[in-house]
N, C-alpha and C positions, 0 to 999 in steps of 0.2 A: 664638465665634460665641457670640452671645448665643440664649438661650431663644426670644427672642421674634422674633429673624433663623431659626432653624431652623425653628420654625412658618411662620413666613411663607413660608420656599422650598417646604416640603414641601406647603405649600396648594396656591400660586400660582404657584411658580418652572420655569422651562423645566426639560425631560428631563435636562438637562447638569449645572441647576444643584442638582438634585435629585441627581443618582448622585453629585457631587462631596460634597454634605453627609453622603451614604452614608459615602461613603471615608473622610471625616474623623474620622466616630463610632466605626470598628470597633471601639473598644476603651473607649467609655463605660459607665461604670457607674452612670449617673444615670435611676434608674427611667422620669422623664420625654422622655426623650430616648429610651431604649429602646423604649417603648410607642410613641413618632412613626415610631422604626425601624418594628416591628412594623404599625404602621397602614400603611406602605408596601407590604409582603404583598400589600394589596389594591390599590393605584396601577392606572391604565390602560394604562400603557403596558409592557409584558414585560421591557425593559431597568430600570425604576427596581425593579420587583419581585423580577427577580433578583440586582442589588445589595444591597439590603434584605436576602435572602436571605442570601448573601457573608457579609454585613457582620454578620448575628448566627450566623452558624456559626462567625465569623471569634473574633469578640470572647472573649477570652480570662479575663472577668470570669462569675463564677453570675449569667448572667442566668433560670439557669430556673424560678424561681415566676413571672419573667413570664411566657413562654414559655407554660408550662402553665396559668394564669390565660387567656391568651387562645385556647384553644382552646374555650372556652365565646364566643367570637366571635360577635357577628352575622355577621359575615361570613365563606362561608364558605371563600373565598381565606386568612384568614387562619388559621383552622380548619385547612387543611388542609396550608399551609405550614408552619406552630406546628409538626405533628408531625412533617413532615420536618426540621426544623430540629434539633428535638429530638433525632434519631433521627441526624443527622449530628455532633452534638456528644457522642453515646452516651452520653445521659441515660436511663439504666433506671429512674432514678426515676419518669422520665413516664409508662412502660409502660403500669399502671393507669389513668390519665387519656385516653390516646391508646387505649386497650382500647374504651373506653366511644365512641370514633369511631367504628368498626367499625357501628354502628349509627345514626350522622346520615342526616340526611335527604337531603343532596346523595350522589348516587354519586363526584363526585369526592373529596370528605372522607374516605369510606368508601375509597376506594383508594387515598389517602395515606396515613390510617393503616394501611394494611395494609402497604403498604411500607414502612412506618416500622418496624410489628412487626417484618417479618420481618429487617430492618437490621439491628435490636435483639437478633434471636435469643431474643426472648421467648415463650417454651414455656410458660411461667402464662398465656399468650391463645390457645392452641390450641383449646379448645374456640368459641372466640370467630369464629378464623379460620377454622374447619372450617364454622360457623352461614353466610358468606360463599357458600360453594359454590351456596348456593341462592338468593342475590342474583338480585334483576331485571335487574340491569346487571352488561353481558357483562363489561366492564372490570375493575367489581370480583373478578368470579369466579375470573380471570386475576390478579389482585393475592394474592385470599385462595390461589389455589394458589401461587405465586410464595414468599409468606410458609410455609405449608407445607411447602414444599419447603426453604427457608430454614433454617426452625429446628429440620427434622429431624423431620420427621413423615411416618407412612405415612398413605398414601392409599389411603381402603379402596377394595374392588373395585367396593360400590354406589357410591360416590362418584366414580371411575373411570368405571363407565356413566352416570351420571348429567351429567360432565363433557362426555362424549365427544359427546353428543346436540346439543352447540353448533354440533359441525363447524365447529369454528375453527381454521384452522392453529397460532396461538399454543399454542391451549390443548393440542393436540395433541404440540406441542413440549416442551411441560413436563408432560404427563403421560407421557411417552418419558423424560424425564429422573427424574422421581418414581419409575418402572418401576425404574432402573437404579441409583435410589439406596436403594432399600428390599430 
């Protein structure tokens, strides 16, 4: 498929055409095509976003630099999902760039970044993870707590007290897990 045809499909094709194109480029190493696939992380259709995600995770080429560059995208979906793609690819070189996203303006991006850091067992991001316990977004707090557990961090009594004030069953369950692990 030519670049022009791919561009046309990605811009105005049907969901099925987009998914087929994404499936056919699962092992491309062409930077232009990879960036087009990354752009589909922001598609309006969830199935297309999911296929783009899978295509990027399964790509066996070294596409990490392109994914890391897209952590600065204007699109919150691209920033958040690119962080998760990097984590699923076990790309520890991306940890510092993903850590920067814990201060992103979007709660969804912060949550994705925390999930990625936990998955990558990014102990070097412990400070930033713990800072997110004070985030204004409840989902971000949950993701921070899960990430802290995933990297094997101890949760202080003060942090436990602060998080318990949320009266959230999921946080309580995670705090129980944190107490067992410490």
